[in-house]
N, CA, C and O of each residue as an XYZ file, in Angstrom:
356
protein
N    -113.745     69.482     -8.812
C    -113.451     70.552     -9.796
C    -112.459     70.003    -10.899
O    -111.416     69.408    -10.630
N    -112.867     70.251    -12.038
C    -111.999     69.725    -13.268
C    -112.063     70.806    -14.307
O    -112.595     70.582    -15.394
N    -111.557     71.931    -14.021
C    -111.526     73.015    -14.903
C    -110.203     72.903    -15.707
O    -109.109     72.862    -15.143
N    -110.359     72.856    -17.051
C    -109.058     72.750    -17.893
C    -109.275     73.834    -19.078
O    -110.351     74.309    -19.441
N    -107.977     74.107    -19.593
C    -107.938     74.997    -20.583
C    -108.810     74.479    -21.739
O    -109.507     75.265    -22.381
N    -108.780     73.244    -21.991
C    -109.555     72.724    -23.094
C    -111.080     72.850    -22.867
O    -111.832     73.162    -23.791
N    -111.506     72.604    -21.638
C    -112.912     72.767    -21.389
C    -113.341     74.232    -21.662
O    -114.372     74.480    -22.286
N    -112.529     75.185    -21.181
C    -112.744     76.503    -21.211
C    -112.952     77.050    -22.676
O    -113.844     77.825    -23.021
N    -111.928     76.485    -23.507
C    -111.973     76.760    -24.909
C    -113.066     76.270    -25.686
O    -113.523     76.917    -26.628
N    -113.530     75.096    -25.317
C    -114.716     74.423    -25.936
C    -115.963     75.359    -25.719
O    -116.797     75.576    -26.598
N    -115.997     75.898    -24.430
C    -117.219     76.631    -24.066
C    -117.249     78.045    -24.692
O    -118.304     78.642    -24.905
N    -115.931     78.579    -24.993
C    -115.881     79.910    -25.622
C    -116.198     79.665    -27.065
O    -116.836     80.496    -27.711
N    -115.775     78.567    -27.575
C    -116.033     78.265    -29.056
C    -117.609     78.121    -29.229
O    -118.159     78.652    -30.194
N    -118.283     77.442    -28.345
C    -119.635     77.177    -28.545
C    -120.560     78.439    -28.421
O    -121.593     78.614    -29.066
N    -120.000     79.325    -27.450
C    -120.823     80.602    -27.118
C    -120.471     81.834    -27.840
O    -121.322     82.678    -28.122
N    -119.231     81.946    -28.140
C    -118.870     83.200    -28.837
C    -118.407     83.115    -30.347
O    -118.231     84.121    -31.035
N    -118.230     81.833    -30.794
C    -117.848     81.497    -32.126
C    -116.667     82.417    -32.516
O    -116.772     83.154    -33.497
N    -115.639     82.389    -31.824
C    -114.341     83.081    -32.184
C    -113.635     82.558    -33.455
O    -113.604     81.387    -33.833
N    -113.060     83.660    -34.058
C    -112.085     83.314    -35.178
C    -110.876     82.812    -34.563
O    -110.198     81.986    -35.175
N    -110.524     83.235    -33.385
C    -109.312     82.742    -32.612
C    -109.594     82.787    -31.225
O    -110.219     83.703    -30.691
N    -109.083     81.692    -30.580
C    -109.101     81.660    -29.075
C    -108.076     80.725    -28.640
O    -107.809     79.655    -29.188
N    -107.501     81.241    -27.560
C    -106.314     80.583    -26.823
C    -106.490     80.773    -25.380
O    -106.505     81.875    -24.831
N    -106.635     79.530    -24.740
C    -106.639     79.577    -23.196
C    -105.486     79.006    -22.545
O    -105.177     77.839    -22.787
N    -104.831     79.705    -21.754
C    -103.667     79.249    -21.047
C    -103.846     79.031    -19.498
O    -104.214     79.970    -18.792
N    -103.605     77.884    -19.018
C    -103.589     77.673    -17.702
C    -102.496     78.109    -16.864
O    -101.460     77.443    -16.875
N    -102.597     79.247    -16.062
C    -101.509     79.911    -15.376
C    -101.583     79.499    -13.935
O    -101.056     80.222    -13.090
N    -102.170     78.443    -13.607
C    -102.541     78.195    -12.181
C    -101.335     77.895    -11.487
O    -101.181     78.414    -10.381
N    -100.421     77.120    -11.962
C     -99.208     76.749    -11.270
C     -98.299     77.913    -10.848
O     -97.558     77.806     -9.871
N     -98.363     79.029    -11.597
C     -97.637     80.252    -11.230
C     -98.278     80.989    -10.057
O     -97.718     81.961     -9.550
N     -99.494     80.508     -9.610
C    -100.138     81.111     -8.578
C    -100.200     80.241     -7.215
O    -100.886     80.648     -6.276
N     -99.594     79.238     -7.142
C     -99.533     78.317     -6.020
C     -99.375     79.103     -4.695
O     -98.425     79.880     -4.600
N    -100.156     78.967     -3.768
C    -100.033     79.546     -2.454
C    -100.854     80.896     -2.569
O    -101.070     81.519     -1.530
N    -101.228     81.281     -3.533
C    -102.115     82.489     -3.705
C    -103.351     82.213     -3.273
O    -103.782     81.065     -3.387
N    -104.200     83.332     -2.647
C    -105.476     83.195     -2.383
C    -106.343     82.641     -3.565
O    -106.218     83.171     -4.669
N    -107.083     81.758     -3.415
C    -107.962     81.160     -4.494
C    -107.411     80.005     -5.183
O    -108.075     79.292     -5.936
N    -105.957     79.805     -4.860
C    -105.271     78.489     -5.446
C    -105.972     77.263     -4.884
O    -106.470     77.377     -3.764
N    -106.064     76.209     -5.468
C    -106.759     74.997     -4.849
C    -105.695     74.049     -4.383
O    -106.063     72.949     -3.971
N    -104.440     74.344     -4.399
C    -103.462     73.437     -3.883
C    -102.954     72.363     -4.869
O    -101.955     71.707     -4.577
N    -103.586     72.174     -5.979
C    -103.115     71.287     -6.999
C    -102.419     71.856     -8.108
O    -101.918     71.125     -8.963
N    -102.342     73.179     -8.169
C    -101.586     73.846     -9.197
C    -102.249     73.977    -10.487
O    -101.662     74.426    -11.471
N    -103.578     73.555    -10.500
C    -104.316     73.346    -11.761
C    -105.827     74.025    -11.529
O    -106.344     74.008    -10.412
N    -106.396     74.543    -12.530
C    -107.649     74.955    -12.734
C    -108.288     76.161    -12.018
O    -109.509     76.221    -11.873
N    -107.477     77.097    -11.584
C    -108.021     78.252    -10.906
C    -107.557     79.590    -11.581
O    -108.203     80.614    -11.358
N    -106.587     79.611    -12.301
C    -106.120     81.037    -12.928
C    -105.781     80.804    -14.487
O    -104.841     80.103    -14.862
N    -106.531     81.378    -15.213
C    -106.510     81.267    -16.710
C    -106.248     82.560    -17.389
O    -106.646     83.628    -16.923
N    -105.583     82.459    -18.478
C    -105.573     83.676    -19.498
C    -106.277     83.309    -20.767
O    -106.060     82.211    -21.282
N    -107.152     84.213    -21.328
C    -108.011     83.974    -22.487
C    -107.497     84.914    -23.571
O    -107.471     86.112    -23.290
N    -107.130     84.564    -24.644
C    -106.927     85.555    -25.790
C    -107.929     85.059    -26.948
O    -107.930     83.939    -27.460
N    -108.700     86.035    -27.219
C    -109.842     85.775    -28.134
C    -110.185     86.911    -28.989
O    -110.105     88.090    -28.643
N    -110.606     86.444    -30.220
C    -111.010     87.464    -31.331
C    -112.371     86.798    -31.850
O    -112.431     85.629    -32.232
N    -113.463     87.688    -31.817
C    -114.804     87.264    -32.329
C    -115.484     88.501    -32.817
O    -115.336     89.606    -32.295
N    -116.227     88.251    -33.837
C    -117.106     89.297    -34.397
C    -118.112     89.765    -33.423
O    -118.629     90.867    -33.603
N    -118.429     89.069    -32.450
C    -119.458     89.407    -31.151
C    -119.002     90.605    -30.523
O    -119.804     91.367    -29.983
N    -117.683     90.847    -30.554
C    -117.202     91.878    -29.773
C    -117.236     93.316    -30.572
O    -117.024     94.370    -29.972
N    -117.492     93.270    -31.830
C    -117.484     94.533    -32.563
C    -118.559     95.504    -32.005
O    -119.718     95.182    -31.741
N    -117.985     96.797    -31.857
C    -118.729     97.850    -31.463
C    -119.120     97.853    -29.919
O    -119.889     98.664    -29.404
N    -118.496     96.864    -29.296
C    -118.781     96.927    -27.791
C    -117.653     97.307    -26.998
O    -116.504     97.056    -27.360
N    -117.926     97.895    -25.943
C    -116.920     98.524    -24.979
C    -116.085     97.401    -24.402
O    -116.504     96.246    -24.463
N    -114.900     97.697    -23.836
C    -113.994     96.637    -23.183
C    -114.809     95.957    -22.094
O    -114.745     94.734    -21.969
N    -115.604     96.731    -21.269
C    -116.311     96.123    -20.249
C    -117.402     95.191    -20.676
O    -117.658     94.188    -20.009
N    -118.071     95.504    -21.803
C    -119.091     94.582    -22.398
C    -118.416     93.360    -23.002
O    -118.981     92.267    -23.013
N    -117.099     93.573    -23.546
C    -116.561     92.348    -24.145
C    -116.209     91.290    -23.030
O    -116.465     90.091    -23.141
N    -115.598     91.864    -21.954
C    -115.222     91.149    -20.777
C    -116.440     90.442    -20.270
O    -116.358     89.255    -19.956
N    -117.511     91.072    -20.177
C    -118.721     90.567    -19.580
C    -119.203     89.377    -20.449
O    -119.660     88.372    -19.906
N    -119.112     89.476    -21.678
C    -119.521     88.346    -22.606
C    -118.584     86.899    -22.310
O    -118.997     85.739    -22.332
N    -117.385     87.323    -22.067
C    -116.452     86.224    -21.764
C    -116.792     85.675    -20.332
O    -116.799     84.456    -20.163
N    -117.032     86.402    -19.451
C    -117.414     85.996    -18.037
C    -118.649     85.352    -17.964
O    -118.821     84.372    -17.240
N    -119.672     85.922    -18.786
C    -120.970     85.206    -19.019
C    -120.767     83.707    -19.489
O    -121.326     82.765    -18.928
N    -119.979     83.584    -20.487
C    -119.798     82.378    -21.257
C    -119.205     81.378    -20.372
O    -119.515     80.198    -20.532
N    -118.299     81.759    -19.359
C    -117.491     80.858    -18.559
C    -118.147     80.776    -17.090
O    -117.585     80.117    -16.215
N    -119.290     81.429    -16.853
C    -119.974     81.437    -15.569
C    -120.005     80.222    -14.715
O    -119.740     80.223    -13.513
N    -120.400     79.029    -15.525
C    -120.492     77.733    -14.718
C    -119.028     77.355    -14.200
O    -118.909     76.629    -13.212
N    -118.012     77.812    -14.820
C    -116.664     77.332    -14.404
C    -116.299     78.278    -13.168
O    -115.825     77.778    -12.148
N    -116.522     79.628    -13.272
C    -116.445     80.528    -12.222
C    -117.105     79.956    -10.892
O    -116.529     79.971     -9.805
N    -118.429     79.430    -11.118
C    -119.147     78.822    -10.050
C    -118.415     77.614     -9.365
O    -118.552     77.336     -8.173
N    -117.627     76.932    -10.247
C    -117.026     75.717     -9.852
C    -115.658     76.007     -9.213
O    -115.044     75.081     -8.683
N    -115.116     77.344     -9.242
C    -113.800     77.585     -8.553
C    -112.931     78.265     -9.412
O    -111.872     78.610     -8.889
N    -113.107     78.575    -10.699
C    -112.148     79.393    -11.481
C    -112.123     80.779    -10.649
O    -113.129     81.421    -10.350
N    -110.896     81.096    -10.355
C    -110.627     82.214     -9.300
C    -110.212     83.365    -10.147
O    -110.618     84.458     -9.752
N    -109.514     83.352    -11.188
C    -108.750     84.534    -11.864
C    -108.894     84.258    -13.291
O    -108.660     83.134    -13.737
N    -109.288     85.279    -14.065
C    -109.352     85.225    -15.527
C    -108.879     86.354    -16.173
O    -109.590     87.357    -16.111
N    -107.617     86.423    -16.907
C    -107.167     87.465    -17.577
C    -107.725     87.409    -18.963
O    -107.631     86.345    -19.575
N    -108.258     88.371    -19.482
C    -108.840     88.577    -20.674
C    -108.146     89.577    -21.686
O    -108.004     90.767    -21.406
N    -107.725     89.023    -22.874
C    -107.167     89.730    -23.985
C    -108.083     89.655    -25.152
O    -108.140     88.608    -25.797
N    -108.863     90.774    -25.498
C    -109.519     90.707    -26.586
C    -108.713     91.222    -27.882
O    -108.174     92.328    -27.852
N    -108.648     90.461    -28.935
C    -107.938     90.960    -30.138
C    -109.012     91.591    -30.941
O    -110.093     91.045    -31.161
N    -108.660     92.794    -31.380
C    -109.597     93.423    -32.375
C    -109.891     92.729    -33.636
O    -109.024     92.222    -34.348
N    -111.164     92.727    -33.885
C    -111.545     92.028    -35.180
C    -111.292     92.878    -36.356
O    -111.576     94.074    -36.407
N    -110.724     92.171    -37.327
C    -110.332     92.813    -38.600
C    -111.299     92.536    -39.676
O    -111.119     92.999    -40.803
């Protein structure tokens, strides 16, 4: 498993064409937590994203778009994903 903030950022850019995206690896703060892989990397991330594709969609639909874009990584062991959608202006 090699899940990185950079890989997640690239996937989100390719799939959701965001005006802004920031992915933070918060895995080290969750060491010892269920789902942590023992390396302190690649299991817990925070995504801050702004994209026109979210316009008119509910919070649940917006989050579903992010989860769908990152499903490959979830299947590889991404355990937790905090999503902050920034309103499109």
